[in-house]
N, C-alpha and C positions, 0 to 999 in steps of 0.2 A: 654558570650554566644551570638552567632550570629543568628539573625533572619533568614538569608538566609540558614542556615544549619538546615533544617527541612525535615522530611520524614513522609509519611502517609502509614499506613498498615491497612488492613481490611480483616476480615474473617467471613464467615457465621457461626453462632453458631449451634452446634449440639443440645444443650439444651438452650432454650430461657432464656436469663438473666444470663447465666453462661459464664464467660469470657474465650475465647480461647487463646491459646499460639500463639503469632505472631512471624513470622520469615521473612527473606528476601524474601521468595517466595510469601508472601502476601503484599509486598511493591513495586510493579512494577509501581505504579502510579507516573506520573510527574504532580504535582499539583501546583496551584498558591495560595499564601496567606492563608495557613491553620491556623485557629485560634480556640482555645478552650475557651469556656466560661463556668465558674462554677457559677450556679445560685442557691446556697444553700439557702434553706428556713430557716430563722432565727426566732425563737420564742422569742417574746419580753416579758420579765418578768417585770411587772409594777404593783405590788400589792400596795394597798393604805397603807400609813404610814405617819409619821410626816414629811418626807423629800420628796422634788422633785427629788432627785438624782436618776439617772438611775441605774439599776442593769444589770448585764451581760446577754446577749442573749444566747440562746441555739441553736446550729446547729441542723437542722432537716433533712428532705429529701434532697438527694444530686443528683439532675439532672445535666447533663452536655451537652453542645452543641458543635458541631464541624462543621465549614463551610470552604469551599474551592472551587476553580474552577479547571477544567481541559479541555483539548482540546478533541474534538470528533475525534478520528482517529481509523482506522481499525487495525485488528491484522496482516494484510498482507496475511492472508489465509481466503477466504470468508466463509469457514465452521467452523472457529475457533472463539470463542467469544474473544473480547478484554478484557484486565484486568478489565476495568471499569464495566463489567457486575456484579461483586460482589456488587459494590456500587448501581447500578441500581436496583438490586434485593432487596436491603434494602429500596428502595423507592417505592416498590410495582409493579415491573415489572417482567416479565418472558422472557426467551429466548427459541426459538423454531427453529427447522430446517426448512428452507424454500425450498419448492419443486415447480416444475412446470411440466405441461404436455401439449403437443401440442393439439390444438383443431381446429375444422373447424368453420363454421358459427354458430352463436348463435341465437337460436329462442326464442323469448319472453324475451330477455335479458334487461339489462345486468345482469351477475352474480354480486351479491352484496357483498361488503366487509363485512366479518364476518359471512356470511351465510354458511351453510354446503352443499357441493356438494356430491352426491352419485353416484357411478358407477353402471350402470344397470346390468352388468354381474358380476363384482367382489364383489359388495356390499361394496367396500372400501369407506371411508368417509374422506373428507378434509375440513378445514375451509378456505374460500376464502380470499386472501389478494389482495386488490385493486378492485374497481368496474371494471368489464371486459365486454366490449361491443363487438358486432359483428365487425369483422375486426381485432381483436387481434388474434395473432397466438398461444398464450399460455395462460393458466390461472395459476396464482401463488396460492399456498395453503400450509397449515400446516396439516400434517397427523393427523387425529383423530383416525382412525382404518383401518386396512387392507391395501391393495395396489391397487391403480387405475391401469388400464391396457389399452392397445391400443384397438381401435375399439369398445369401449363401449359408451353408451349414458350417459353423465353426467347431472344430474338434480339438480337445485338449490332448497334448502329446503324452502326458503322464496319467491324468485322470480319466481320459477317454470320454469326458463330458462333452455334450453337444448342445448347440443352440443356434437358432437362425438369426442372422443379422438383419438390421433394417436401417436405411439411411446411409449417408456417407460418413467416413471417419471424421472426427472433430479433434482439433488440437486443444488440449486442456491445460498444459503448463510444462513443467520440467520435472524429471525424476533424477534422484541422486542415489547411488548405491556403491558399496565397496567392491573393488575388483582386485585381482591377483597378478595381473600382467600389465605391462606398458604403463606403469605409474610414472607420472611426470616428476622431474626434479626441478627445484626452484632456486632462483637467486633471491635472497632476502636482504633488505637494507633497513637498518634501524637508524634514523636520523635523530641525533640527540643534541639539539640546540647548538649546532656548529660542528659536530663531529658525526661522520658516517661510519658505522660498523657494518661491513659487508660480509655476507655468508653465501657460499655457492654450494651446489650439489646437495641441497637440503631436501629431506623428507621428514615426515613427522607423524604425530598422533593428535587426535582430537577427542574431546569428551563433551557430550551434550548434557547440559544441566537444566533441569526443569524444576521450577519452584513456583508455588501458587502465588499469583499476583505480580509476578515479575516476567520480563522477557526471557525466552530461552537463550541461554548463554553457551557459546562455543569456546572451550578452553583448548588452545593450541600449544603444542610443544614440539619444536623442530630441532633436528640435529643436522649439521652441515659442516662445511670446511671454512675456516677463517679466510677471508679473501681481501683483507685490507682494512685499515683504520685510518681515515684521512679527514682533514678539515674540509667540510662541505656545508654550505648554508642549508637551512630548512627549505624544502620545496615550496613553490608558490603556485597559485592558480589551480589548486586541486579541486576537481569537480566531485565533491563528496555526494553520495546518495542521500536523498532527503526523506525517504520513508521512515516513519517511526516504527519500531519493532512492536509486534503484537504481544500483549501480556497474556499470561495463562489465567485468564478470566473467561467464564462461559466456555471453557474448553471441554472437550469430551474425551475421556479416557476409558477404554474398555479392555478388560481382561476376559477373553472370549466374549460373552454377551453381558458380563457383569460390569456395571459402572462403579468402579472402585473409587473410594474417596482417599486421595493421597495429598500430601503436602509437598513432597519432593520426589524426584526421580533423577537418576543419571544413567547415561549410556556411554561407555568407554570403548573405543575401537581396539585399543591395546595392540597396536602394531609392534612387531619385533624389528628393531632398526640395527642393521649391521654395517659397520664401517668397511668401505672398499679401500684397502691399503694400496698405495701406489708409490714406489720409490722414485718413479720418474717425475712426480709432482713435487714442487718446492715446499708444499705443506705436508707431504707424505700421505695424502689421501686424495682420492678422486671424488668420492661422494658417500652418502649413506643410502642404503637400499632397504626396502621393506621385504622381509623374508618370511613373515608369518603374521597372523592376527588371531585374536580371540575376543570377540565382542561380548562384553559383559556389563552388568550394571546393578543398581539397587533401586528399590522403591519402597515406600512406607505406608501402605494402605491401613485404614482402620481395621482392626480385627472384627470379624462378624461370625455368626453362627455357621456351622457346617452346612446347614440347609440353604443358607444364603449364598455362600461361596466356600468351597472346601479347599483351602490352600494346602493343607497337609496331605490329603490324598493325592493331589496333583504332584506335590513334592516327592512323596514316597514312591509314586508310580511312574516317575520319569515322564510325566505327561507334557505334551506340547501345548502351550497356551498361546492364543493369538493376542498380540498387543496392538492396539490402535489408539492413536492420540491425535486429535485435531487442535490446532491453535490458530487464532486469527479469523477474521471475517471479511476482509477487504480483498478484492481481486488483485492478484499480483503481490499480496502480502499475507497470504494464509498458507499453512503447511499441514501436512498429514504425515505422521510417522507410523511405520507399520512393520511388524515382524510376525511371521506365522508360526515360529517355533521358539517361543520363550520357555526356558526350562528353569524352574526354581532349584537352586543349589544349596540354599540355606534359609532358615527362618529364625529370626531372633525375636524374643518376647520383649518389646520395648513399649514406652509410653510417651505421650506428648501432653504434658500438663494434666496427667490423670486419665487421658484417653488411651486405651490399649491399642497397640499397633502390632501388625504382623510384618516386621521389616524383612523384606525378601531380597536376597542376593540371587542373581540370575545370569544365565548365559543366553545369548541369541544364536541359535544353531542354524546351519544351512542344510539343504538337501544333499544327496549324494553328488548331484551335478554342481552344486555350490553357487556362489555369488548371489545368493538369494536370502541371506539371513536377516537382512535389514534394508529397508528403503525409506526415503522420505521424499515428498513431492511438494513443489511450489505450485499453487493453484491461483 
């Protein structure tokens, strides 16, 4: 059996903890180093008696883990989710249609990322994507209800900013953001050159890795319930996506308005995964549930003078920093990552071949209303 001959399939479960049937349609992923780990709980039988000899253990609950990497690449059509959306949903994300509408000058702005804008005439509502200050020609949003229309005053629900719209709404692409409720559970299958290792009731974590000159990489780590190990041939006639992933070249990274020079950055969702015990299940578990998250990361900008960008005052002052990163240039295969509340939590004095770095650890925080600490869009 050859390690290189492996496939990954994933499907959202109709009933949590009930394994779905997997086919080639659910196996479009091109992944790196998929590995399954069975961490079966073994009950030790060690009653007192006249001998020190051990007695056989008893297998108990049967959790299973699956980890792998894949490249961040678009579907090729900006309004169509790539195949990896299934995996992202199992990590507590949702997908939404991204809209925009042209606007004039903004009074009292900016419109704030995550706040609701309301049309004064249509009463349509949208959730703002990206802080949008006066001078911007359009505001990006996700529809909440109704349809915004031309010539009406848009008002921000938190900022109270206003601007007059012009033209009809335009579909721009897809938006992805973490959520706290109704997170999908997955059935995952790792096909290993003749053997299928099946996992049900799975949810997981994802880390976004950014490195200069390379594609953005998504590192997934799932926990679920072992659901069978059987002899199954590799799937055939899989329609893999053909888009090549964009590299981080000619990318734009801004901390506030400062174009920081970095070599690497990572963003980890850090979901807390809790096992749902179930003595009625033959494996002792129903599924794994996401019960919390703490989005954090690191980046390694070159150190600069305080006048150029004052990392330490922002660190000491608990200052919110806007993070914006663009990657790719082709329609349907370009992305923008955005967070309005990056908070530096640590700065290490490091170097890269003699260049001084300000290696920053950070958290991505949300507002009081939540669900707005981090978004990225496919355009």
